[in-house]
N, C-alpha and C positions, 0 to 999 in steps of 0.2 A: 504492500500501498503506498504508492508514493506520496499523494496530497496529507497537511497536517490536519488533524480533528479535532475539536476544541473540547475532546472529552477523556473523563479519566480513563486509564487502560487496565485493563485484567489480561493477565498471563498467567494462560495456562496448560493443562499439558496435552503431549499427543494425543494420551485414548480421548480428551474430552475432545479435541478437535478434531479426530475422526469422527463424533458422534453428531456433532455438530454438521459436519459433513455430509453426513449420512440424512438428515432434516430435524432430528431432535434440538430443540429446542436449549434442553437445559444443561446447565454448569452446575455440577455439584461443587459444595465447598470443597472436598478431599483432593478437586481435580485445582485447583486455585492456586501458582505460584507465588505470584506477586499481584497488590494492586498500586498501581503506579496514578500521580498529578494526570491532569490536562498537561498535555506538551504546548498547549499554548500559551497561558499564563499560572500554570503553577497549581492549578486550585484541584484542593484535597476530596475523592471520593465522599459523598454525604449517601446517606441510608435510602436506596430509592431513586436514588441517578442513576442517567444514560449513561453507561460507558461502553467502548471499546473492548472486543474480547480477541488478542491477537494469542496464537501460540508462542510458544519460546523459542521458534526460529525468525518469531515476527509477521509472520504470515497472519494477516487480519481475518477474522472467525466469521465477524458480525456485531451486529451493536444490540446491548441490551440492557432490560434495568436490573439492577444491585439490590439485592435482598441480605443485608450483614448480619440477619440474626434466625436466619432458614437454611438449611442444611441443602435448600436450593439455591445456590448463589446467585447466579446471573440465569435471566428466561430472554431467550435472542428475541426480539422484534424485528428487526430487518437482514438482509446477507448484501444490500445493494451498498457500498460503499460510498455512493451519490446522494444520499440520502440525509436528510437533515431534519432532524427529529423536532421536527417548529410544528405549527398548528395546522400548515398545510399538509404535513405528514398524515398527521393524525385524521384529517377529513379526510382525506382520501382513502385511510382504509375503514373507516367508519361507510363511506359510500360506495365500498367493494362490498362488505359485509351485507350493508342492507342489499344492493342488487343484488346479492345473492339467491338471497328469501323472496324479492320478487322475480324473478327468472324460476327459478324451480317449485314455487311453492304458489305466486301469482296467480296461476291457469289454474288450477286443482278443487276450484269450490266444489261443494258438492251443487245440485241444481238450485236455485230459489235460497241459498244459503248464502250466508256471510263470505266475505273473500279469507283463503287460509292463512293470510299473514296478518288478520285482527288480530289475533293470538297467536304467537311465534316467539321462539328463542330470537332475537336479536343480535347481541354476541354471545359466542361460544369459549372464551377463553381462548387458549393455544390454539387452539383452529381457527380460530379470524386473526391470530394477530393480535389480541390482549390480553397478556397473558395475568390468570387472577382475575376476570373482570367476567362474570355475565350478569346479560341483562336479557329479560323478559318482558313480552309484549301483551297486554290484559284491555284490548281494546284503546281506552285513551290515558293508561298509566304504563308507563315503565316500571320496572321491579328489578333493582341493580342488588347483588352481590359481588362487595368489592373483596378480594383473599390475599392482596399482596400488596408490600410496601410502595412499591412502583407506580400501581394504577391506583394506589388511595393519595401520591401524589397530586396526581393527572386527572383525579376528579376533577377539578374546577377548570380545565381545559375540554374534557369527554364532554361532560354530562350536555353544558351549550351548545357542541358540536352536532352531538346526538339528538336531539331535540330538533335544531335545524335540519338538520339531512333528511329526517323523519318527514318533517312538516314542508322542505319543499318539495318532496313528491306526492303533496295532498293528503299527507296521515293527518289527521285529528288526535295529535299525540300532547297532553296535560301537564303532566306530572307526571315527578320522578320518585320512586319509594323504594329507599334504601334498607334492604336486610342484612346490614352488616355484623348480625350476632354469632357467626359461627365459629366452634374451635377453632376451625383453619386459621384465623387470625391472629388468633396464641401466638402462634409456631411464627408467625412474622414480627411480634412485639407491637400489633395492635389491637386499641381499646375496641371492645363489642359497643354496639349501641345499633337501632332503628328508629325509622321518624321518616317524612318527608322529607325532599330536599327542597329548600326554597334559593337557593341559589349563594348561598354563603357557605363559605369553603371550612370544615366541621379538624381543618389542620392549617397550620402557619408552614409548612415546608413546600414552600411555590415551588414546583418542576422548573426543570432547565429545557426551556423552548426555544433557545437563540434571540430572547426576544421577544418573540410574540406570542399572545395570550390573548386570547378572545374576554371580549365584556363579559364580567360574571352577572347573565340577565335574569334573572329572579323568574322563578317559572308561577302559572299562575296561583292563588291562594290556594291552597291545599284542601283539599274537601275533608271535612269533620270525621269520616271512617273510614275504614280500610279494607269493608266488605264489598264486595261486588257483584254482579250478574254478569256475569261473560256467558260467552257462544264460541263454541266449537264444533265442525260435523253440523250444525242445527240445532245444537243440544244446548241447554242452557243449565247452568252451575254457578251456585252463591260460593264464591272467594272471598276466604280473608287473608289479606296478603302479611298479615300481622302473626295471625296465630298459625296458620299452617305451613307446614313441613315445605322447606326448598323457597320457592319465591312466592307460595302457592297452589300452585297446579303442577302437575307434569304432563307436558307439552309434546314429549321426544314420543309416547304411542298414535301423536293422532291418528298416523296412516294404516297401524295395527290393527286400532280400534274401529276403523272402516271395514278392514279386511274380515274380521268379527260379524259385524255388521253385515256384512253379505252370505256373510253363512245361518245366522241365525233366524231364519225366516222358520216357521213352525217349529221350532224346538225347544226342548229344555232346557232352560241352561242353569251351568252353575259358574258365578265370577266369583276365586278364591283371592284371598287378600285384596279385597275391591276398594279399599280407602274410599274414595267418595264416590264410586259407582259410574265410572267411564266405560269399563267394559261392558257391562250389565246393563248402561241405559244405552248403550249405541247398542247392542243385541235387540234390549226391547225396541228400541228405535226402529229397526231393520224386520220387524214380524215378531220376535219369537214368541213364542205362546203362555212362557214364565220363567223367570229370571230370579234366582236366588240367589244374594249378596252374601258374602262372609267378611267377616274380619276380626279383629283380636279387638280395634278399638272400637267403644261406643261411641265416642267423641265424632269419628271417619263417618259409623254408620247412619244416626243422625242428620248427618251430610247429606249421604246418600238418598236418606228417607223424605228428605227436603228436595233433594234434586229431581227425583222423580216425581214431587207432587208437581214442581216448576214445569213439569216437562209433561203432565197430564198423564204417567206409567203408573202409577203409583198400584193398579189394578192387577198387574201384571207384574210384578216385584215385591218380595218379601228380604227380609236382614236377617241373620242371624250373626250373632258376637259370642265367639269363640276362638280358639286356636288354631289355626286349617291345620295344625302338625298333628292335633289329635282328632279333627272333625271328620277327617277323608277316612281313616283307618276306623272311623266310629260305622262312618254310614256303610264302608264293606262288611262291617261284620254285622249289621242288624238291619234287615232290612223294612222292617217297621219306622222305626229310626227315618232310614231313606225315605219311603211312601209321605211319613208328615215333612218333612223338609221340602216334597213337593217332584222329587226321581218318581223315575231315573231319568237321569240326566243325559243326552246324548251331544253337548256342546259344553266342556268343561276348561274355563281360561285360569290359568295359572301365571298371576304377576306379582312372584313376591320381591321383599324386600331383596335387598343384596345381601346374602348370605355370606357374603367376606369383603373385608373392604382393606386386604393384607394381604401378600402373596404368600406367607406362612402360614392362612388358615383355608388355600385351595382345599386341599384334600378333603378337610373338613366340610367345607362350603359345598363341595362335589356329591357327599354323602344326602346333602339334604338335598340338593335337587332330584339326584334318584329316587330318593323315598317319595317327593310328592308327586314326582312323573308316575312313579310304580305305582302308587294307592290312587290315582286320577284314572290309570289306564285299568286298572280294576274294577271302577265304576260305568266305564262305558263300555257299550255290547257295541257287536260289530258294526260298524258304518259310522260309530260316533266320533264324533270329533273333539282334537286335544289343541288349544293354542298355548303356549307355554317360551317362557321367555326366564332369560336373568338380565341384570342389570348392573354388572361389575364388571370393570376391566379386567380382573384378576381372574376369574371366569370366562375365558376364552372363549371363544365360538367352536371350536374343536373340543374342549373339553366337556362343554355343557351339550354337546354332539354326543359326545362317547356316553356322558350319565344318563340322555335319555334312553341313549340305544340297551344300554346295560338294563335300565326299568324294565323296555319294553321284552328283554327277553327273561327277568323274573317274575313279568306277567302272564308271560307266555301270549302275548300279541307281537302281531306286523303292525309295522306303520308305514302307512303312503303318505309321503309328502307334498302337501300341496304349495305350502309357501315357506321359503325362508327371506325373513324379514332383517332389518337392523332400524336405527334412531331414524325421524323424520330427519329432512335434508336441512331441516333451518339448527341442526344439532351436525354440524359437517364433521366426518373423519377426516383427519389429514392423515397422510400417508407417512409413515416415518417417527409417528405419534402415537404409539398405541393405546395412551391413554386416553385418547378423542373417542376410541371406540371401545363403549362401554355396552351395548344394550343388544341383545339379538334374540330374534323371534321366530318361532317356528309354527308352521300348523300343519298338522298329522290326521289323516284318518285312520282309524284301526280298521285292521283287517284281519 
């Protein structure tokens, strides 16, 4: 790299350089050999700064954001040495991210339904080049989660640009709600908080953006409630951005729910780990004769029941609060109990929470996926359908497929694959970054 750039420099090992060259954007703390001040003015690095990353032989590897308290020490945001990480740079990246959603989802709405971009993920962290920043859109509200110190510092720059980007394409987006209350912030030395963003920075760490910073235009006066009625696939949901999991709703299964909907007509459906009911509601909207929703959380089931009423589907839906891991074997053992619950069922949906959040627990998680699929297959008649998935990137597609195959062997059934699916395209999978691929979804017929 011949040009002199204005950023502090992080010198990394040859191993780190190989990983970066292969496309992965992380540099770990143990791969950092030295941290040098900016060559132009001698400015020492500060936590969350933009830094240049160089191999020890001087080869430039990219520019990123440094997190001095994190095991992941640097997260790359560009590999173009001509990029100046100013306001225009971030505006381009935001425009690219939003255009991706418009292209991949803008023309896929169901007939007479809302646009698929009315509720979607706008930014997906590393997959969009904003490491540690997730932003979901729910109609006229954006819900943001910031998990890295670099993105925390850039909030005053990114939020106004984000609103401007969406409004420039005719989108009626008015507010940003921050759900910055996750445990991941502890690893970055960041405080936890949540609330409406009003245009005032919650940090005094101004980002280095070559002296160009957008005006901090305050958002419209924040609404009094964090509850909203949203619409996805033509179905209404009562969502609470403050109290619900993640940012308020799981948007990644949008098209997988449609796939279940297309199979549901006339069927008796068992929706396990139903949360607030989106798979079951899609099945009922698709003409299911009956839907039984099951979840361990009564709070989630109360919302699922409310969502059924909102959509006038309550006459074909019923709700059971119990642990699915106990419930499925019970139904297999007790035919009377199965009939009481509305069975026999000929379509079963398994959408469990992640059974593992670390590589060390993968073997144990595989047993869990094998067991629930085995129990579901025991309940299904020949010709019945099973929709099943995993939402942990540690439980790879091949590991999940192996667990399902073992379950079929144990249940003495054969599976005919109908579809293999993944997360919706607003949660893009970036090749070279396996962490961005976390959802695998299968539909089978039992034959």
